[in-house]
FILOKOL-656562 format. One record per residue: residue in one letter; x negated, y negated, z of N, C-alpha, C in turn. Coordinates in steps of 0.05 Angstrom, whole numbers, padded with zeros to 5 digits, always signed. Each point is the difference from the previous one (the first is absolute). Layout:
BEGIN
aXYZXYZXYZ;...
end
This chain:
BEGIN
m-02411-03377+02443-00009+00024-00014+00005-00002-00031;s+00021-00016-00007+00004-00003-00028-00017-00019-00013;d-00017-00012+00016-00020-00021-00012-00025+00012-00006;k-00004+00027+00004-00024+00013-00008-00003-00001-00031;k-00024-00006-00008-00005-00003-00027-00020+00021-00009;k+00005+00011-00026-00019+00018-00010-00024-00015-00011;t-00019+00013-00008-00025-00014-00012+00008-00016-00027;d+00020+00011-00015+00007-00012-00025+00021-00023+00003;g+00007-00007+00024+00019-00021+00004+00028+00009+00005;r+00008+00027+00000+00026+00009+00003+00004+00003+00031;k+00027+00000+00005+00009+00001+00027+00002+00030+00006;y+00002+00006+00026+00001+00027+00010+00025+00015-00013;n+00000+00024-00010+00022+00016-00010+00011-00014-00026;q-00017-00012-00016+00009-00013-00024-00014+00014-00024;a+00014+00005-00020-00011+00016-00023-00017-00019-00017;p-00021+00012-00015-00013-00021-00017+00017-00012-00021;e-00007-00022-00009+00017-00016-00018+00008+00015-00024;e-00018+00017-00012+00005+00015-00024+00022+00020+00003;y+00005+00008+00025+00021+00020+00005+00025-00012+00012;q+00001-00025+00003+00024-00015+00010+00019-00005-00024;f+00026-00003+00007+00019-00006-00021-00007-00027-00014;k+00004-00001-00025-00005-00024-00015+00027-00018+00000;k-00002-00025+00003+00022-00018+00000+00014-00002-00027;g+00025+00003-00002+00017-00002-00024-00002+00025-00018;v-00012+00022+00010-00002+00025-00015+00017+00023+00015;s+00018+00011-00013+00015+00021+00012-00016+00025+00007;g+00005+00012+00021-00013+00026+00007+00011+00022-00016;n+00024-00002-00012+00012+00019-00016+00013-00010-00026;p-00019-00006-00018+00010-00015-00024+00024+00012-00016;k+00001+00028-00002+00020+00013-00014+00025+00001+00017;g-00001-00002+00026+00024+00001+00016+00008+00027+00006;r+00020+00004+00017+00009+00024+00008+00016+00012-00025;p-00005+00025-00007+00014+00012-00023+00030+00002+00006;k+00016-00005-00020+00029+00001+00003+00009+00028+00003;k+00019+00004+00016+00011+00028+00002+00014+00007-00025;k-00004+00025-00011+00014+00008-00023+00027+00007+00008;k+00021-00009-00015+00027+00005+00006+00007+00024-00016;d+00012+00019+00013+00010+00025-00012+00024-00006-00016;t-00001+00012-00023+00023-00002-00019+00018+00023+00007;f+00025-00003-00012+00019+00021+00007-00009+00027-00009;m-00015+00002-00024-00010+00022-00010-00021+00013+00016;d-00017-00018+00013-00021+00011+00020+00015+00013+00023;e+00021-00012+00009+00014+00011+00025+00013+00028-00008;i+00012+00000-00024+00013+00024-00010-00024+00023-00001;k-00021-00005-00012-00021+00017-00002-00011+00010+00026;r-00003-00021+00020-00008+00008+00029+00020+00018+00011;v+00026-00005-00001+00021+00016+00014+00001+00026-00011;f+00004+00002-00026+00006+00025-00013-00027+00017-00003;g-00023-00011+00003-00024+00013+00000-00011+00013+00024;q+00016-00008+00023-00010+00011+00025+00002+00031+00001;m-00020+00010+00013-00002+00031+00002+00012+00010+00025;h+00013+00024-00003+00013+00013+00021-00008+00029+00001;e-00003+00011+00025-00004+00029+00002+00025+00015+00005;i+00003+00021-00017+00024+00018+00002-00009+00027+00003;k+00018+00017+00011-00006+00029+00001+00019+00014-00022;v-00015+00013-00016+00014+00018-00020-00009+00027+00003;n+00019+00020+00006-00006+00027+00004-00023+00004+00019;g-00002-00016+00020-00018+00005+00022-00027-00016-00006;t-00003-00011-00023-00026-00014-00007+00007-00030+00001;t-00021-00016+00009+00003-00028-00001-00009-00012-00026;q+00016-00018-00011-00006-00013-00025+00003-00031+00004;t-00018-00014-00014+00003-00030+00000+00011-00009-00026;v+00022-00014+00001+00015-00009-00023+00006-00029+00004;s+00006-00015-00022+00007-00029+00001+00030-00003+00004;t+00010-00021+00009+00027-00007+00005+00015+00004-00025;r-00012-00009-00024+00012+00004-00024+00006+00029-00008;e-00017+00016+00005+00001+00030-00005+00023+00011+00019;l-00001-00009+00026+00022+00012+00017+00027-00008-00009;i+00004-00025-00010+00026-00008-00011+00008+00016-00025;l-00019+00005-00016+00006+00016-00025+00006+00028+00007;q-00013+00012+00021+00007+00027+00010+00027+00002+00010;q+00007-00020+00016+00029+00000+00011+00020-00003-00020;m-00007-00018-00021+00020-00003-00021+00002+00026-00016;a-00021+00015-00007+00003+00025-00013+00014+00020+00016;r-00005+00000+00026+00012+00019+00018+00031-00004+00000;g+00007-00027+00001+00029-00007+00000+00013+00008-00028;a-00012-00005-00021+00010+00007-00027+00003+00030-00002;a-00019+00016+00012+00001+00028-00001+00024+00011+00014;k+00009-00016+00021+00021+00009+00017+00027-00011-00010;s-00001-00010-00025+00023-00011-00014+00012-00026+00011;d-00017-00016+00015+00009-00025+00009+00003-00019-00023;p+00025-00009-00006+00003-00016-00025-00019-00027-00002;r-00001-00013+00024-00017-00025+00001-00029+00006-00007;m-00010+00021+00011-00027+00008-00006-00005+00009-00029;m+00021+00014-00009-00002+00009-00028-00003-00025-00019;q+00019-00020+00006+00001-00024-00015-00026-00015+00001;m-00011-00001+00022-00027-00014+00006-00023+00014-00014;s+00002+00026-00001-00023+00016-00011-00001+00002-00031;i+00023-00004-00013+00000+00001-00028-00021-00017-00016;p-00001-00027+00008-00020-00015-00014-00029+00011+00004;f-00007+00010+00024-00026+00011+00004-00005+00025-00017;m+00021+00015-00002-00002+00026-00018-00005-00009-00029;k+00014-00019-00008-00003-00010-00028-00027-00011-00005;s-00013-00012+00020-00026-00013-00004-00023+00020+00001;m+00006+00025+00007-00023+00019+00004-00008+00008-00030;d-00024+00006-00004-00012+00008-00025+00010+00026-00010;d+00004+00019+00017+00008+00028-00008+00029+00003+00001;a+00016-00022+00007+00027+00004+00000+00012+00001-00029;p+00019+00018-00005+00010+00001-00028+00018-00025-00006;e-00001-00009-00023+00017-00023-00009+00029+00010-00004;f+00018-00013+00011+00029+00008-00003+00018-00024+00000;e+00021+00002-00015+00021-00020+00000+00025+00013+00011;l+00014-00016+00014+00026+00009+00011+00021-00001-00023;l+00013+00022-00003+00022+00001-00020+00025-00013+00014;p+00020-00008-00016+00023-00012+00011+00015+00018+00020;e+00000+00027-00005+00012+00019+00017-00015+00000+00027;d-00024-00002-00001-00018+00000+00025+00006-00023+00015;e+00001-00024-00011+00005-00023+00013+00028-00001+00014;k+00020+00012-00014+00028+00005+00013-00003+00017+00023;i-00014+00022-00001-00003+00018+00023-00014-00016+00025;i-00020-00015-00009-00013-00016+00023+00017-00020+00011;r+00015-00014-00015+00020-00021+00011+00021+00014+00018;n+00011+00024-00008+00020+00014+00016-00014+00010+00027;f-00026+00009-00002-00013+00008+00024-00006-00023+00019;q-00008-00026-00012-00004-00023+00017+00026-00010+00013;a+00023+00004-00014+00025-00007+00010+00009+00013+00026;q-00012+00023+00003+00007+00018+00024-00013-00009+00025;f-00019-00020-00002-00014-00011+00022+00004-00030+00003;n-00002-00010+00026+00003-00028+00004-00028-00012-00003;e-00001-00027+00007-00028-00013-00004-00021+00009+00020;k+00008+00013+00022-00019+00009+00019-00009+00028-00006;g+00012+00013-00020-00008+00027-00010+00015+00021+00016;e+00023-00009+00012+00015+00019+00014+00024+00011-00017;k+00005+00024+00002+00022+00011-00018+00026-00011+00008;v+00014-00007-00020+00027-00012+00004+00020+00022-00003;e+00017+00003+00023+00022+00020-00003+00025-00010-00013;e+00008+00013-00019+00024-00009-00013+00026+00009+00016;d+00018-00020+00001+00024+00006+00014+00021+00012-00021;n+00010+00024+00008+00018+00013-00018+00028-00001+00015;d+00016-00021-00005+00025-00003+00011+00020+00017-00013;e+00010+00021+00012+00019+00016-00013+00028-00005+00015;d+00019-00009-00015+00027-00006+00012+00019+00021-00004;
end
């Protein structure tokens, strides 16, 4: 059955010569495209750019991960969480409508005294008053 010849000299089930692969010529001269490697910045943008649906006062809103983090930071600072306050100060300074201010030495002393009341985890440290 494989010896059947077409009228132009081809065997059965054989493509015409102009459609056959050419010897020594690649079928894909450019080759397979290389996979683009993600940079660290690409990963950061992808992770912090993910959208999440949240409910606020009964309505559903779509916000990015970045916005959720900022909202939680602001909420913690508003509740007087010292770590959140410390983290939010650079953001407040970078805002266009934020007033420019410099800390006075008295203010810095008050902040250091306030920070001394908390340990590294943000927990209030109880002072031991040993009365003999």
